[in-house]
C-alpha positions in Angstrom: -0.1 0.0 0.0 2.9 2.4 0.9 4.6 1.7 -2.4 1.3 2.3 -4.4 0.9 5.7 -2.5 4.5 6.7 -3.3 4.0 5.5 -6.9 0.9 7.8 -7.0 3.0 10.9 -6.3 5.5 10.5 -9.1 5.7 11.9 -12.6 5.9 9.4 -15.4 9.7 9.3 -15.7 10.1 8.9 -11.8 7.6 5.8 -12.0 9.7 4.3 -15.0 12.8 4.8 -13.0 11.2 3.2 -9.9 10.7 0.0 -11.9 14.4 -0.4 -12.1 15.1 -0.6 -8.2 15.9 -3.9 -6.9 16.1 -5.1 -3.2 19.7 -6.3 -2.9 18.9 -8.8 -0.2 16.5 -10.5 -2.4 18.7 -10.3 -5.7 21.7 -11.8 -4.1 21.5 -15.6 -3.9 23.9 -17.5 -2.0 24.6 -21.3 -2.2 27.0 -23.8 -0.6 27.3 -26.4 -3.4 28.2 -30.1 -2.7 26.9 -31.6 -6.0 26.3 -30.2 -9.5 22.5 -30.6 -9.1 22.6 -28.2 -6.4 23.2 -25.3 -8.7 19.7 -25.6 -10.1 18.1 -26.6 -6.8 16.2 -23.7 -5.3 16.1 -25.3 -1.8 19.7 -24.9 -1.5 19.7 -21.1 -1.9 19.7 -18.7 0.9 19.9 -14.8 0.8 21.7 -12.1 2.9 20.2 -10.6 6.1 22.2 -7.4 5.3 23.6 -5.8 2.3 23.9 -2.1 3.4 27.8 -2.2 3.7 27.9 -2.6 0.0 24.6 -1.0 -1.3 23.7 1.7 1.2 21.2 2.0 4.0 18.3 1.4 1.6 19.9 -2.0 0.6 18.6 -1.1 -3.0 20.4 -1.3 -6.4 19.3 1.0 -9.2 19.2 0.5 -12.8 18.0 -3.1 -13.2 14.9 -5.1 -13.8 15.0 -8.8 -12.5 18.5 -8.4 -11.0 20.0 -11.7 -10.0 23.4 -11.7 -8.3 24.7 -15.2 -7.7 27.4 -15.9 -5.3 27.9 -19.7 -5.2 30.6 -21.4 -3.1 31.9 -24.9 -3.2 30.9 -26.5 0.2 34.4 -27.2 1.6 37.0 -25.1 -0.1 34.6 -22.3 -0.9 35.7 -22.1 -4.5 33.3 -19.2 -5.8 31.1 -18.7 -8.7 30.0 -15.1 -9.3 27.4 -14.1 -12.0 25.2 -11.1 -12.5 21.9 -11.4 -14.6 19.0 -9.1 -15.3 16.1 -8.9 -17.8 16.5 -5.1 -18.4 18.8 -2.2 -17.7 18.6 1.6 -17.8 20.0 3.2 -21.0 20.8 6.6 -22.2 17.1 7.4 -23.0 16.7 7.9 -19.3 18.2 11.3 -19.2 21.8 9.9 -19.0 21.0 8.2 -15.6 23.6 5.5 -14.8 22.9 2.2 -13.3 24.6 1.2 -10.0 27.9 -0.8 -10.4 26.5 -3.8 -8.6 29.3 -6.1 -10.0 32.0 -3.7 -8.8 30.7 -3.7 -5.4 30.9 -7.6 -5.2 34.4 -7.6 -6.7 35.5 -5.3 -3.8 35.0 -8.1 -1.2 35.5 -11.4 -3.1 39.1 -12.4 -3.7 40.6 -12.9 -7.0 40.4 -16.4 -8.7 36.6 -16.7 -8.8 34.8 -18.3 -11.7 32.2 -16.5 -13.8 31.5 -19.7 -15.9 29.4 -22.5 -14.5 31.3 -25.3 -16.4 34.5 -24.0 -14.8 33.0 -24.0 -11.4 31.5 -27.4 -11.8 34.9 -28.7 -12.7 36.1 -27.3 -9.4 33.5 -29.4 -7.5 35.5 -32.5 -8.5 38.5 -31.2 -6.6 36.5 -30.9 -3.3 37.9 -34.5 -2.6 41.3 -32.9 -2.1 40.0 -30.4 0.6 40.8 -31.2 4.2 40.1 -29.2 7.3 42.8 -26.8 8.3 44.6 -27.0 11.7 44.3 -29.1 14.7 41.3 -31.2 15.4 39.9 -30.1 18.8 36.5 -31.8 18.9 34.1 -34.1 17.2 30.3 -34.4 17.8 27.2 -35.7 16.2 23.9 -34.1 15.4 20.9 -36.2 14.6 19.1 -35.2 11.3 15.5 -36.0 11.5 14.9 -35.9 7.8 17.7 -38.2 6.9 17.0 -40.3 9.8 20.9 -40.6 10.7 23.6 -38.8 12.8 25.8 -36.3 11.0 29.4 -35.9 12.1 31.1 -32.6 12.7 34.6 -31.5 13.6 36.0 -28.3 15.2 39.5 -27.4 14.3 41.9 -24.7 15.4 43.8 -23.0 12.8 46.1 -19.9 12.1 47.6 -18.3 9.1 50.7 -20.5 9.0 48.5 -23.4 7.9 49.0 -23.9 4.0 46.2 -22.5 2.0 44.4 -21.0 5.1 45.0 -17.4 4.2 43.3 -17.7 0.8 40.5 -19.8 2.2 39.8 -17.2 5.0 39.5 -14.5 2.4 36.7 -16.4 0.8 35.1 -17.5 4.1 35.0 -13.8 5.5 32.9 -12.6 2.6 29.8 -14.2 4.4 30.3 -11.7 7.3 29.2 -8.8 5.1 25.8 -10.5 4.6 25.0 -11.9 8.2 26.8 -9.5 10.6 25.3 -5.9 10.7 28.5 -4.2 11.6 30.9 -6.7 10.0 34.6 -5.7 9.1 37.5 -7.9 7.8 40.4 -8.5 10.0 44.3 -8.3 9.6 45.1 -12.0 9.5 49.0 -11.1 9.4 48.7 -10.2 13.1 49.9 -13.6 14.9 47.6 -13.0 17.8 44.5 -14.1 15.9 43.2 -17.7 16.6 40.6 -19.2 14.1 38.2 -22.0 15.1 36.4 -23.7 12.3 33.5 -26.2 12.1 33.4 -28.8 9.4 30.8 -31.5 8.4 32.0 -34.9 7.3 29.8 -36.3 4.4 30.0 -38.8 1.8 30.1 -38.3 -2.0 30.6 -41.3 -4.4 32.0 -43.4 -1.6 34.6 -40.7 -0.6 34.6 -38.7 2.6 34.5 -34.8 2.2 34.2 -31.8 4.4 31.8 -29.0 4.3 32.4 -25.6 5.8 29.7 -25.1 8.6 30.8 -21.8 10.6 33.7 -20.2 12.3 35.0 -17.9 15.0 37.9 -15.5 15.4 39.5 -14.7 18.7 42.2 -12.1 19.4 44.6 -12.5 22.2 45.1 -9.3 24.1 48.0 -8.9 26.5 47.2 -8.6 30.2 50.0 -7.4 32.6 52.4 -8.9 33.6 52.3 -12.2 31.9 48.6 -13.2 30.9 46.4 -13.0 27.9 42.7 -12.3 27.5 41.2 -13.9 24.4 38.4 -11.8 22.9 35.9 -13.3 20.6 35.7 -11.1 17.7 33.5 -12.7 15.0 31.2 -15.7 15.1 29.1 -17.1 12.2 27.4 -20.3 11.6 26.3 -20.3 8.0 22.5 -20.1 7.5 22.0 -23.9 6.3 23.3 -25.0 9.6 21.7 -22.6 12.0 19.5 -23.8 14.6 21.4 -27.2 15.0 23.4 -26.3 18.1 26.6 -25.7 16.3 27.1 -22.4 18.0 27.0 -23.8 21.5 29.4 -26.6 20.5 32.0 -24.1 19.0 31.9 -21.8 22.0 32.2 -24.6 24.4 35.2 -26.1 22.4 36.7 -22.6 22.4 36.4 -22.4 26.3 37.9 -25.9 26.7 40.9 -25.1 24.6 41.8 -22.0 26.5 41.2 -23.7 29.8 44.2 -25.8 29.2 46.5 -22.7 28.7 47.8 -21.3 32.0 48.6 -17.9 30.5 45.0 -17.2 29.7 43.2 -14.8 32.3 39.6 -15.1 31.0 37.7 -15.0 27.8 35.6 -12.0 26.8 33.7 -10.9 23.7 33.9 -7.6 21.5 30.7 -5.9 21.3 28.5 -9.1 21.7 25.0 -9.2 20.0 21.9 -10.3 22.0 22.1 -13.6 20.3 25.8 -14.3 21.3 24.8 -13.2 24.9 22.1 -15.8 25.0 24.3 -18.4 23.6 27.1 -17.6 26.0 24.8 -17.7 28.9 23.6 -21.3 27.9 27.2 -22.5 27.6 28.6 -21.1 30.5 25.9 -22.3 32.8 26.2 -25.8 31.1 29.8 -25.7 32.1 29.5 -24.4 35.6 26.3 -26.3 36.9 28.5 -29.1 38.1 31.2 -27.1 39.9 31.2 -27.6 43.7 30.8 -23.8 44.5 27.6 -23.6 42.3 26.0 -26.6 44.0 22.3 -26.5 45.1 22.9 -25.8 48.7 25.3 -22.9 48.2 23.2 -21.1 45.5 20.5 -19.6 48.0 23.6 -18.2 50.1 24.3 -15.6 47.3 27.2 -15.0 44.9 30.5 -15.7 46.4 34.1 -15.2 45.7 34.5 -19.0 45.4 32.1 -19.1 42.7 34.1 -16.2 40.8 37.4 -18.0 41.4 36.3 -21.5 40.5 34.6 -20.2 37.3 37.8 -18.4 36.2 40.2 -21.2 37.2 38.3 -24.0 35.6 36.8 -22.3 32.5 38.3 -18.9 32.2 35.0 -17.2 32.9 35.2 -13.5 34.2 33.4 -12.3 37.4 30.8 -10.4 35.4 29.8 -13.5 33.5 30.0 -15.9 36.5 27.5 -13.6 38.3 25.1 -14.2 35.4 25.7 -17.9 35.8 25.0 -17.8 39.6 21.6 -15.9 38.8 20.5 -18.3 36.2 21.3 -21.4 38.4 19.9 -19.9 41.4 16.5 -19.2 39.6 16.6 -22.9 38.5 16.5 -24.0 42.1 14.2 -21.2 43.5 10.4 -21.9 44.0 9.1 -18.8 42.6 5.6 -19.6 44.0 7.1 -19.1 47.5 6.7 -15.3 48.1 9.6 -15.2 50.5 12.2 -17.2 48.1 10.9 -15.2 45.1 11.3 -11.8 46.9 14.8 -12.8 48.1 15.9 -13.6 44.6 14.4 -10.6 43.0 16.1 -8.3 45.5 19.4 -10.0 44.8 19.1 -9.6 41.1 17.6 -5.9 41.4 20.5 -5.0 43.7 23.1 -5.9 40.9 20.9 -4.2 38.4 20.6 -0.9 40.5 24.2 -0.7 41.0 24.9 1.8 38.1 21.8 3.9 39.1 23.3 4.2 42.7 26.6 5.4 41.1 24.7 8.1 39.1 23.1 9.2 42.4 26.6 9.5 44.1 27.6 11.7 41.1 24.4 13.8 41.5 25.4 14.6 45.0 28.7 15.9 43.9 27.1 17.9 41.2 24.7 19.5 43.6 27.7 21.4 45.0 28.8 23.0 41.8 25.9 23.4 39.5 23.7 26.3 39.0 20.1 26.0 40.0 18.7 25.6 36.5 21.3 23.1 35.5 20.6 21.0 38.6 16.9 21.1 38.0 17.5 19.7 34.5 19.6 16.7 35.9 17.1 16.0 38.7 14.4 15.8 36.3 16.4 13.0 34.5 16.6 11.0 37.6 13.0 10.7 38.7 12.8 8.1 41.4 9.5 6.5 40.2 10.8 6.3 36.8 13.9 4.6 37.9 11.8 1.9 39.8 9.7 1.3 36.7 12.7 0.9 34.5 14.3 -1.4 37.2 11.2 -3.8 37.2 11.1 -3.8 33.4 14.8 -4.7 33.1 14.3 -7.4 35.8 11.3 -8.9 34.1 13.3 -9.0 30.6 16.2 -10.7 32.4 14.0 -13.2 34.1 12.5 -14.2 30.7 16.1 -14.6 29.3 17.1 -16.7 32.1 14.1 -19.0 31.9 14.9 -19.5 28.2 18.3 -20.6 29.1 17.0 -23.0 31.8 14.5 -24.4 29.2 17.3 -25.2 26.8 19.3 -26.9 29.5 16.4 -29.1 30.3 16.2 -30.3 26.6 20.0 -30.9 26.2 
């Protein structure tokens, strides 16, 4: 309806030009190709969640009708097929209006060596038998596939740029970030403080075992005085065909277990984590800590303790802030919320933590009262209305409670 209204207000030329606008998220088709038949199988196609970093905030390409941007990758080595198709394109009769350089934008992010010919790409599929996972095998696990009625096998490997062929492979892999992480950027792989963790699926093709890329994580090792490091998760992506199968949890847990064995590691953090990452981290860390003695059922009602913080850090490289969330989730799991007294004790315990930043603001306000002019003070006081603070605190608590309950439900299903 909105589009019809907009079209109604246009002159004939504007209406004509509007026909040459394409949604780039719909125009871009992605595939992870195992078999030649996958090229014509629409069920194997997926599309970006984002394309604004290449095509602007509107995520629109101008100048084409029926625009199709095909970015197909071989399942393992990620050899790339890149083709652009369209049914019509603007010409000089449109008052010298130029079409967007959609092809040039893609060429900016995909490394050289891609195919533009389907036959050439198909021949590369035959070489997939030579592709083997990079680096050191850390963990093997299985996921039951309901449709196939069998268990699929997955491996998690740790790699770095010293692995032969990995640098070129990573250049192809990181292109997916542009389509599925809103604020994605490419990293400098020449810095040897980067660690790479990759998931591969083992599958059979014509009697041979092949490997398909599932997802990956990059971790940067920061220095902590005097002799420690603090690994920080920078990027994490499970490719869309594999999402919702538990691979993210397997990957994050494997990464924690890897760093647990390194004495020099202080704790593990994440760079600007998304909401989905925080939910995933909550689940994984609670799963790890639930068997630790300091988090036992009889100790949880006594409150968050130094023993909990210490044991979580020493056993699983979990920092104090995250250990506190683990405690709150596990305490909720053992708390009878229908018991008014127990529910109240839990609520006050969590709200006390949530209220801490507000108390800090109040202390700052006391200091400001001594030096601000009356009109400035009135402005600040109006921003710190007590009733509003209580309302926001209750809202934050209820939202947190819902998040914690989702973690508990997932743990029960594991």
